[in-house]
N, C-alpha and C positions, 0 to 999 in steps of 0.2 A: 487480741494480738494477731492471732491466725486470720481472722476476718479481714484486718487491715492490710496483711500482706496479700491475700487474696484479692482484695479489690484493687490495691495498686499494680499487682500483676496483670489483672483482666483490663485496667484502664490502659497499661502499657501496650498491651497486645492489641487492644482496639485501635490506639493511635498508629502504631506500626502497620496495622492492616490497611488503615486508611490512606497512609503514605504510599503503600504498596499498590493499592488500587489506582490511586491517581498517577502514579508512574506508569502502570500497565496501559493506561488509557493513550500514552504517547508511542505507543509501538508503530513505529514507521520503518518500512525497509525499502531501500532505494536500489533500483536496477538501472544500469546504464545500457541503452540501446542506441545502435548506430542508425542515423536516418540522413538521407541526401539532403544537402542544404537547401537544394531547390524545392524539395517537397515541404521542408520547414516553412519556407517562405510561401509556397502555394498555399498551404493549409493555414498559415498564420497563427502557428503554434506559440504559445507564450506560458510563463511560468504560471501555475495555478489552474491550468486547463484541465478539466475533468477527461479521463480516458477510460475505455471499457476495457477489461481483461477477459480473454477467452481461452479455452483449452485448444491445444494444437493436436493434430492427429498423433504426432510423435509424442510419447511419454515424457513428462516432467518439462515440456516447453508450453510456455505461455505466449499467447498473441496479445499485442497491445493494438487497440483499434482507436481512432478518432473519428469524430463526426466532421465532415467538411460543410461548406457553406450550403450545398444542395440537400443535406440532411443524409448522405451516403455514409456508410462507415467505410474507413480507408485503414489499412493495415500499415501501421507505422514500423513495427518490427517484432522481434520476439526475444525473450530471454529464458533462461533455464532456471526452474525452481521447482523442486518436488513439493515443498511446503504449500506454496500458492496454488500449484496445479492440483494438489489433493483437495484443498478447499474450494476450488472453482467447480470441481466435479459436483458438489453439493449445493453451493450457493455462490452469490456474486460477491466480489470485493471491490470497495471503492478505491480508486486510484487517480492521480492527477500528475501532470508535468511539474517536476520540482525546478528543474534548471535546464537551459539550453546553452552549451558551449560548442560553438561550430556545428559539427555534424553528430555531437553526442547528446542525446536527450536522457536526462536522469528522470525516470519514473517512479514516484514514491506511492507504497501501497500502505493503505491503512488495515494492518492486521488485526488490530483490537476489535473493530467492528465485526469482523468475519469469524471470530471465536466465539 
């Protein structure tokens, strides 16, 4: 009887851990940055475009860069986030343009891959 209870508890814990692991893979954080509409058109920004994140000289400020047609990195804007800043000091984080609404560009950061 005790072994059946322990088996049931261990199976339940295994199932719960698999569900939690799958949920954690979808950790996406969105930050809004303001970009001039002319720059958005010039660079041809679109939803799904990969962007590069970098540390700013100012603590807890993250720079968002995009590559233009010539292959140069262009600064789109910045956002403040101590979590992403601390991770960027150690390793790269993947991010992409989520949506564009007027002069607001939403950048989605894939935190699970960086953790």
